[in-house]
C-alpha positions in Angstrom: -28.1 -2.4 10.0 -28.3 -3.7 13.3 -26.1 -3.1 15.9 -24.9 -6.7 17.2 -25.3 -7.9 13.2 -23.2 -5.8 12.4 -20.1 -6.6 15.3 -21.4 -10.3 14.6 -20.8 -9.7 10.5 -17.9 -7.8 10.7 -14.7 -9.1 8.8 -11.3 -8.3 7.9 -11.2 -7.1 4.2 -8.5 -7.1 2.2 -9.5 -7.2 -1.6 -11.6 -4.4 -3.0 -13.5 -3.4 -5.8 -12.2 -0.4 -7.8 -15.4 1.8 -6.9 -14.7 5.7 -4.8 -14.8 5.6 -1.5 -17.0 9.0 -1.4 -16.1 12.1 0.6 -19.7 11.5 2.2 -18.5 8.1 3.4 -15.1 9.5 4.7 -16.9 11.7 6.7 -19.1 9.1 8.0 -16.5 7.1 9.4 -14.4 9.7 11.0 -17.8 11.0 12.6 -18.3 7.0 13.7 -14.7 6.9 15.0 -14.4 10.5 16.7 -17.7 9.2 18.4 -15.7 7.2 20.2 -15.3 7.0 24.3 -11.7 8.0 25.7 -10.4 8.5 29.2 -11.1 11.4 30.7 -12.8 12.7 27.2 -9.7 13.2 26.1 -10.3 12.3 22.7 -6.8 12.2 22.0 -6.9 11.1 18.0 -6.1 12.9 15.0 -6.7 11.2 11.6 -4.9 11.3 8.1 -6.9 10.7 5.1 -5.6 9.8 1.6 -7.5 9.1 -1.2 -4.8 10.0 -3.7 -3.8 6.6 -5.8 0.2 7.5 -5.6 0.1 7.8 -1.6 -2.2 4.4 -1.7 0.2 2.4 -3.7 3.1 3.8 -1.7 1.7 2.7 1.4 1.4 -0.7 -0.2 5.4 -0.8 -0.2 6.6 1.3 2.7 4.5 -0.1 5.2 2.9 -3.6 4.1 5.6 -5.3 2.3 4.0 -4.5 -1.0 0.3 -5.8 -0.1 -1.7 -5.6 -3.2 -4.9 -4.2 -0.6 -3.7 -0.9 -0.6 -2.9 -0.9 -4.9 -6.6 -1.7 -4.4 -7.9 0.3 -1.8 -9.4 3.7 -3.2 -9.1 5.3 0.4 -7.0 4.9 3.5 -7.3 6.4 7.1 -4.5 6.8 9.5 -5.5 7.1 13.6 -2.5 8.8 15.0 -2.1 9.2 19.0 -1.2 12.7 20.6 -0.2 11.9 23.8 -0.8 15.6 25.0 -4.6 15.2 24.6 -4.5 12.1 26.8 -7.6 12.7 29.1 -5.4 10.1 31.9 -1.7 9.7 30.9 -1.1 6.4 29.3 -4.8 5.5 28.1 -4.2 7.0 24.6 -4.0 3.9 23.3 -6.7 2.0 24.3 -8.7 5.6 23.1 -7.5 5.0 19.9 -8.8 1.2 19.7 -12.0 2.4 20.4 -12.3 5.4 17.8 -10.7 2.2 15.5 -13.5 0.0 16.4 -16.0 2.5 15.8 -14.6 3.0 12.5 -14.2 -0.4 11.6 -18.4 -1.1 12.4 -19.6 2.1 10.7 -17.8 1.0 7.5 -19.0 -2.7 7.5 -22.6 -1.3 8.4 -22.0 1.2 5.4 -20.6 -1.8 3.0 -17.5 -0.5 2.9 -14.5 -3.0 3.4 -12.1 -2.4 5.9 -8.7 -3.9 7.6 -6.7 -3.0 10.5 -2.8 -2.5 10.4 -1.2 -2.2 13.4 1.7 0.6 13.1 1.9 1.8 16.7 5.5 -0.4 17.7 6.1 -1.7 14.7 9.4 1.4 13.3 9.5 0.3 9.8 5.6 0.6 9.5 5.8 4.1 11.3 8.5 5.5 9.4 6.6 4.5 6.7 3.4 6.2 7.7 6.0 8.9 8.5 7.3 9.2 5.0 4.1 9.0 2.8 1.8 10.9 4.5 3.4 13.6 6.2 3.0 12.4 9.5 4.4 15.1 12.2 6.6 14.5 15.3 3.8 15.1 17.9 1.6 12.5 16.6 2.3 8.6 16.7 1.0 6.9 14.0 -1.6 4.2 15.3 -3.6 1.8 12.8 -3.6 2.3 9.2 -7.0 1.1 7.3 -7.0 0.9 3.5 -11.3 0.8 2.7 -13.0 0.0 -0.6 -16.3 -1.4 -1.4 -15.1 -5.4 -0.8 -13.7 -7.3 -3.3 -14.1 -10.8 -1.3 -17.8 -11.8 0.9 -16.3 -13.4 3.9 -18.9 -15.4 5.8 -19.5 -14.5 9.3 -17.4 -16.7 12.2 -19.1 -17.4 15.5 -16.2 -17.2 17.7 -18.0 -17.3 21.0 -16.2 -19.7 23.2 -17.3 -21.2 26.9 -13.5 -22.1 27.5 -12.2 -18.3 27.5 -14.6 -17.7 30.4 -14.2 -18.0 34.0 -17.1 -17.6 36.2 -16.7 -16.8 40.0 
């Protein structure tokens, strides 16, 4: 898929088919995420991956108020921030955001669906990720991505808005 087409057609997918996400697909997603830019080349991210059905179901209840998307997802990737690896102090959240966007675009390019679930600064979600996925104290849960073959088709949205541009 062409890069701009991938960017312009990516949508947040919240329904998934009962079809596996392979280890090869997960590795490719992680490779794409880890190829993101980061301040001072710190790469302050860690990833927690699960394909365990019981853990995915538990995430639905512990992180997202029983949301069915985790019960349909075939995998999930949690991006965590390791502040000790920040290339420049305070830039880690931006670095993890770059990794997250790469992961989402790679998933769409691979005909997988996902949606960004914000975890950082949402204490119940952080606690849920720590409990279900065993995230150690030195890592900060940042964002969680349920993954699967899309169970819904969403049309691309053209979001360019000239009124949000100030030319000087």
